[in-house]
TORRO-312930 format. One record per residue (C-alpha): x, y, z; residue number from 1. Coordinates in steps of 0.25 Angstrom, whole numbers, plus 5000, padded with zeros to 4 digits. Layout:
<nodes>
(node (X, Y, Z), NUM) ...
</nodes>
This chain:
<nodes>
(node (5825, 5266, 5735), 1) (node (5828, 5281, 5736), 2) (node (5828, 5291, 5746), 3) (node (5817, 5299, 5741), 4) (node (5809, 5286, 5740), 5) (node (5812, 5283, 5755), 6) (node (5808, 5297, 5759), 7) (node (5795, 5297, 5751), 8) (node (5792, 5283, 5757), 9) (node (5795, 5288, 5771), 10) (node (5787, 5300, 5769), 11) (node (5775, 5293, 5766), 12) (node (5777, 5285, 5777), 13) (node (5780, 5296, 5787), 14) (node (5767, 5306, 5782), 15) (node (5763, 5316, 5788), 16) (node (5764, 5312, 5803), 17) (node (5772, 5300, 5805), 18) (node (5770, 5300, 5820), 19) (node (5786, 5300, 5822), 20) (node (5784, 5315, 5829), 21) (node (5799, 5315, 5825), 22) (node (5811, 5316, 5816), 23) (node (5818, 5305, 5809), 24) (node (5829, 5304, 5799), 25) (node (5833, 5290, 5790), 26) (node (5849, 5292, 5786), 27) (node (5851, 5282, 5774), 28) (node (5865, 5286, 5773), 29) (node (5870, 5289, 5759), 30) (node (5855, 5286, 5754), 31) (node (5849, 5298, 5763), 32) (node (5840, 5304, 5773), 33) (node (5826, 5303, 5776), 34) (node (5821, 5313, 5786), 35) (node (5808, 5312, 5794), 36) (node (5802, 5324, 5801), 37) (node (5790, 5315, 5809), 38) (node (5790, 5328, 5819), 39) (node (5784, 5339, 5808), 40) (node (5770, 5338, 5805), 41) (node (5769, 5334, 5794), 42) (node (5781, 5324, 5794), 43) (node (5792, 5327, 5782), 44) (node (5801, 5315, 5777), 45) (node (5813, 5321, 5769), 46) (node (5827, 5319, 5766), 47) (node (5833, 5329, 5775), 48) (node (5843, 5327, 5784), 49) (node (5839, 5334, 5796), 50) (node (5841, 5329, 5810), 51) (node (5832, 5319, 5816), 52) (node (5829, 5313, 5829), 53) (node (5830, 5299, 5824), 54) (node (5839, 5295, 5813), 55) (node (5839, 5282, 5807), 56) (node (5851, 5278, 5799), 57) (node (5850, 5265, 5788), 58) (node (5853, 5261, 5774), 59) (node (5842, 5264, 5764), 60) (node (5841, 5250, 5760), 61) (node (5839, 5245, 5776), 62) (node (5827, 5256, 5777), 63) (node (5821, 5251, 5764), 64) (node (5820, 5236, 5769), 65) (node (5815, 5241, 5782), 66) (node (5803, 5250, 5776), 67) (node (5800, 5238, 5767), 68) (node (5800, 5228, 5780), 69) (node (5814, 5220, 5774), 70) (node (5820, 5226, 5787), 71) (node (5816, 5228, 5801), 72) (node (5819, 5240, 5807), 73) (node (5824, 5235, 5820), 74) (node (5832, 5224, 5814), 75) (node (5838, 5236, 5805), 76) (node (5841, 5243, 5818), 77) (node (5848, 5230, 5824), 78) (node (5856, 5227, 5811), 79) (node (5861, 5241, 5812), 80) (node (5853, 5244, 5799), 81) (node (5846, 5256, 5806), 82) (node (5852, 5265, 5814), 83) (node (5845, 5277, 5823), 84) (node (5849, 5288, 5829), 85) (node (5841, 5297, 5837), 86) (node (5827, 5295, 5844), 87) (node (5825, 5280, 5841), 88) (node (5810, 5282, 5844), 89) (node (5808, 5288, 5832), 90) (node (5813, 5277, 5825), 91) (node (5804, 5268, 5830), 92) (node (5793, 5275, 5828), 93) (node (5797, 5276, 5812), 94) (node (5793, 5263, 5811), 95) (node (5778, 5263, 5811), 96) (node (5780, 5276, 5801), 97) (node (5788, 5265, 5791), 98) (node (5778, 5253, 5794), 99) 
</nodes>
């Protein structure tokens, strides 16, 4: 799956009001960045590399496994496949958006 497809999928799931109330960035390394501005109204999703209150670093492959339900976020975190920097509470809120 391409970065554009992931960005569009997140845009659909986030919608106009994700309930995050904060900024979050997915860093997929060489595959790119997805930035979610859940503090703006309406919420926006882009590929801009902006500063975020929470950054989740993981591979695109692991992200897709997580979204498809093949990889649990907690398990990914414990295995070191998912790293969180910044406000961990925002990452926890994200789970409800992705489900």
